[in-house]
N, C-alpha and C positions, 0 to 999 in steps of 0.2 A: 588591355588584357583580353585574351580570348575566353570564350565560355568554358572551354576545357580547363584552362589555367585557373579561372575564377573558381570553378568547381573543386579543383584540387586544393586551393588555398582554403576554401570554406570547409572542405572535408577534413582538414587538420585541426579544426576547432574542437577542443575537448568536449565542450558542452554539446556541440552538434553530434559528435560521435556517441556520446551517452544517449542522446535522444534517438539516434538511429538504432542503437543497441536495444533500447526499450521497444522501439517499433518492431524490430526483428523478433524479440521475445513475445510480443503481443501477437504477431503473425503466427508464430509457432503454436502459441496457446490456442488461438482460434481454430487452427487446423486440427489440433489434437484433442483438446478438452472442450472447445466450443461446441462440439457435437453433443455434449452432455446437456446443453442448454444453460450452463452456468457461465456468466462472464468471469473474467479474471478476478475482479473485486468481490463478486459473490463467492467465488471459490475461497478467496482469502478470508472472508468473514466466516464462512462455514468452517474452514480449517482452524481458525483462531477460536471459535466458539467450541469446537470439539476438543482442542488441546487445553484450553483454559475454561473449562465448563463452569458455568455459573458466574463468570465475571460480568461486571457491569458494562454498559455501553461505553462509558467514559474510559474504563480500563481497556476495552477493545480498541478504542481510538489510539491509545498509547501503544498498544501491542502491534496493530496493523499499520499505523501511519496514515490511515484514512481520516480525513477531517471529520469533525463532529456531525455536521449536517449531512454530509454524504453517507456516513455510516448509519445515521438515523434513517435515511431514506432506504438504504440497502436492507437494514434490519426489517423495516416495515414491509418492503417488497418480498423478502424471504419468508416473513410471517404469513403474508397473503398466499404464498405458494405452498405453505405448510412445512417449510424447511426449519423454521426456528420458532421457539416460544419465548415469551418474555414475561417475567414475573417480578414483582417488587422484591428487592433484596432483603434477606433476613437481617443483614448487618446495617443497612442504611435504607430507610423507608423512601428516601428520595431517589434512589438508584434502581435501575432495572437490571435484573440478572438475566442473561441470555443463555439459552440451551438449545441444542439440536433436538429436533423431533426424530422419530424413526425414519420418516421420509427424508429429512435432511442428512441423516447418517448414511442412508443408501445413496443419495445423490453425491455426497462427498466421496464415498467409497468408489463409486463408478468413475469419478473424475480424477482421483488421486494417482492412479497408474499413469495416466497421460501427463499429469503435471510433473511427475518424477522423470518421465521420458524427456520432457522439455528441458529440464535441468541438465540431463545427460547430453542432449543434443547441443545445447548452448556451450557446455564445457568441452565437448569433443573437438571444438575448434582450437583448443589450446593444449600444449604439452602438460604433463602432470605438474611440473614445477610452476608453469605459468598459471595453471588453475588456482594453485594456492596463493600466488601473488595477486591474481585478479580478485579472488575472494577477500583477501586481506585488505586490498586497496578499497574495494567497495564497502567493506565493513568500516573503514576509517570515515568514509563519507556518511555512512548511516549513523555513526556515533555523533558526528557533527550535527546532523539533522535532529537526532534525539535531544541534544543540548538545546537546540532552538525550540523544539517542541515542549521541553520541560521548563523553559524559562518563564517566569511570570509574565503575563501579557503586558502589564504596565511597564515592564523593563524595555519593551520594544517600541513604546510610544513616547515620543518626546513630550516633556511637560510643557504645557502652554505657558508662554511668557506673558506676564501681566502687561496690559497696554500702558504705554506712557501717556500722561496727559499732555495734550497739545497746548503749547504756550502760544497765546495770541498776542 
């Protein structure tokens, strides 16, 4: 097979196409919103902290889909930059409630317009009917991931089988 034919076959892979779509979205983000100094994940955390003010880091993991350790690192960095504050939750002394600071609110406000422009740019490649179908299809995949995220961790790990004694 020629390289061109190989590339065509590879480019029809659904997972490859999803990856390329994410790369395109990230490229647009960096061109538009990256100028604000916020990465896409930082923007996501600030946006979630604004929308769900006072939620715990654990709840923000569920809301954003960012894994626990990455979210903890992001929150720590955003706190260092003065964008977030973290306090012990009134409801659960083990949990940290996360809130935007005035600096964080300003950074989010500056980045939001660009983020909305990116959504419009991405969707502009599709007809109105296709936009709805595309959003519905991606929502189905997101729901499947939510199911995986909400499943107890022990359900994903096979139980260790007891060793059988060796007969000599």
